[in-house]
N, C-alpha and C positions, 0 to 999 in steps of 0.2 A: 088314461090319466093316472098318475101315481097317487096312492092314498097318502094323506098327510097324517102323521102320528098325532096322538092325543097331546103329547108334550108340546109340540110345535103349535098346535091349535090353542092350547091354554096360554102359552106365552104370548102369542100374537094377539089373542083377544084381550088379555090383561094390558098389554102395551097400548092397544088401540083405545081401550076404555080410559086409561090414565091420560093419554095424549088428548083424547076428546074432551075430558073434563077440564084439563088445563086450558085448551083452546077456548072452550065455552066460558071459563072464568075470565080469560083475557078479553074476550068479546064483550062480556057484561061490564067489566071494569072500564073498557074504552067507551062504551055507550053511556054509562052512568057513573062518571067519576065522583068519588066521595069528597075528594079535596084536591087542590092543585098539587102537581108533583114538583118537588124541589130536589135538586141534586144534593147528594151527601157531601158533607164537608171533608170527611175523612173516611177512607175505606176500611182501615183496620182500627179496632178499638184500642184505647190506651192500655198498656200492660198493667195488670193488677199488682204484680210483684216484680222484684228484680233479683237477679243472681241465678246461679246454677240450680239451686233447689227448685225454684219456680219454673225454670225452663225444663228441667227433667220431669217435673210433675205434669206439665202441659203435654210434653211429647209422649210420655208413657200413657197418660190418660187418653190422648187421641189414638194411639196405636191399639190400646186395649179395647176402646170403644168400637173402633173399626173392626177389630178381630171378632168381638162378640156379635156384631151385626152380621158379618160374613158367615160366621158359624150358624147363627140363627136362620139365615136364609138358606144355607146349604142343607142343614138338617131338615128344615121345613120342606124344602123341595124334594130332596132325595129320599127322605123317609115318607113324606106325605103324598107326593105325586108319583115319583118314579119307583118307589118300593124296592130300593136296593138294599143289600145286606149290611151287616154290622161292619165288616171289614172295609167296605167302601166309606161308611160314615167315619170310621176311625181315621182313614186316610184324609177325609175332608176336614177333620179337626186338626190333625197333626201337620198336614202340609202347609196351611196358612200360618201355623205357629212357627214353623221353621223359617218361612219367608219373613215374618215379622222380626224374628230373632236376627236374621241376617241384615235386614234393611233398617232396623231401629238405630244403630250407630250412625248410618249415613243420614237418616232423617234428623237425628239430634244435631249433627254437625251442620246440616243445612239450616236448621232453625236457629242455631247459634249465630251463623254468619248473617242471616236475614235480620236478626235482632240487633247485631252489632252495626249493621249498615243504617238502620233506622235512627240510631242515636246521633 
């Protein structure tokens, strides 16, 4: 039998714990509903502002928030669990920054098209 590395064991146990808690929560909600469920009238909230400045603010805010979360997870895992060196952490920070810089114009264009179609 092949030995399973500590990284795989930690990842699998964390995944199983999260999925178990979510499943338990759904089971509890199903057995003891707090209120009757009603379907949402609208999936997306109404836009708070209009125009290019608001669209750019939302797109850049989403991209930066996602980047910060990705970097926090990468640094936490690779520094705290895997104990890899500084050069790898530098790569883990600059690689996603490059990807966000490349994809941000496409994301902005897609958001603009989706906003135009909603009107």
